[in-house]
N, C-alpha and C positions, 0 to 999 in steps of 0.2 A: 482498247486491245482485246483480242476476241479470248474467250476464255478457252483452256486446255481442255477438249475433248477426251473423255475416258474411253479407249476401244474395248469393246467388247467382243469377246470371241464368242464361236455359236459355241453351245455345248451339246457333245454326242448324247450323252448320256452321264446319269448320278447312279452310283453305285455305292449301294451299303454291304459291308462285309464285318463277319465279327472273326478278326485274327489273333492267336495266341502271340501276347507281348514276347519280341525278338525273335519270333520263329516264323516270317512270313515267307515262303519258298513258292517258286513257280508252278508249285504242284498244286492239284486241288484244294480250298476251294478259292484261291487266288487267282492261278491261271488261267484257268479259263472263263472266270469274271473279266477280267482285264485284256486278255488274247483278244476276244470278240470284237474289241474296240483299238485293237491294233497298239494298244500302250508298251512302253516300255516294263517289263515286268522286273528285270533285274534292278532298274532304278527305282522302284517302288519296293522292292523288299529290302533295298540298302538302305534307304531313307526312313522307312516303318520300323525298320531293326533299331535304328541309330535313335529314332525318337522313343522307343519303349523299352529302351534298354534300364531306365532306373525303377523298370517294374519285374517283379519277379516272373521269371520264365513260367510259359502256361496259363498267363493271366488272361483271360477273355477280353481284346480291347476292340472296341465298336469304334469303324473307318470308314468316313463318307468320302466316295472318289467323285470328284468332277472331271470326267471326260470331257476335253474338248473335240471337235472336228479336225484339228489340226495334228491329231496324235498327242498332245499333249495334256498333264493332267494336274492336279492341285488335289491335296486329301486332308481331311481335319480326322487327327484321332481325338478320341472322346474316352473318360476316364471307364474303369468298368463298370457294370450294369450294379445298380444298389440291391438286388436281389443276391447277386454274386457275392459281394462284399458282406452283406446283412450273414448268409450262410456261411462265409469264412470265418468270420467274429466270432459266429455261436459255434464253429466245430461241427455243422450238420451237412448232411448230404444234399436233404431235401426238406421243403416247409413242412407243416401239419396237414394230415389228410384232411382233416377238419380244423380249419382255422374261427378261433372264437370258442370251439369247443375243448380242443387237444390241444396243450401247450407244447409246442418242438423244444422249446428252450429259453432261456431268458438273455435280456443283454442290458448293458447299462447306459444311463445317459450319453457317459463319457464315450464309450461305443459309436453312437450315434450321432455326437459332436466332431468325432475323429472322420467318421464316413462323410459328414457333411463338409468337412475341410475340404478334403480329397475331391467332393462333387461341384465344389465352389470353383474349382477351375474348369468347367466344363462351360460350351460355349452358350448353352441354353440356361445355364444359371448363375453366370456372371453377373447379374444385374438384381438377383435375388438375394433377399438378406440369410444369413446364415440358420435363423429362428426359424425360416419359411421352408429352408431347406430342410432343416430338423423336423419339422411337422408333416413334411412330405414322406422322409425316411419313415417315421416312427406309423405312418401310415400303411405303407410298405408293408413293415414289418409285422404289424396288426395282421394283415391278408394273408401272410404266411404261418401265423400262428407262433411267430415269437412275440414274449411278453416282455417290455420294457418298462426297467425298474431302478429305481437310484440308486441302491448299491446292491451288489447282491449278496445274499445269505449263504453262509458258511454251512 
């Protein structure tokens, strides 16, 4: 018996966007990006908003859209970026202007662990251990001027 062959559709483009959770609309930046490949804007907006309804509104979500030549598409929604999550947890608008010299804020290891659990669902992190994701987040925090401590001092 012949093995079933997987039919590969020709890809027109791979589009990467950052869209607020639950707020995808056919206006810019979504409309022009998908419109030039003749993709169904309303179908994308409905699917994206349905997938991101569990997140707080206005949370920036990275989405990778694969557009095919037959005007169909698939998309993968990634969790918010580590820098955004760290800034939210620390309650700051931006990182330190001089990381390593000036401390912008402090976070506990529990914050790092919670962010790592959230990031573990991402496609590129699903085979990484929680410890290695935590180390990566601590490195990002250090480069932003956020100090990681065991417990916050009062």
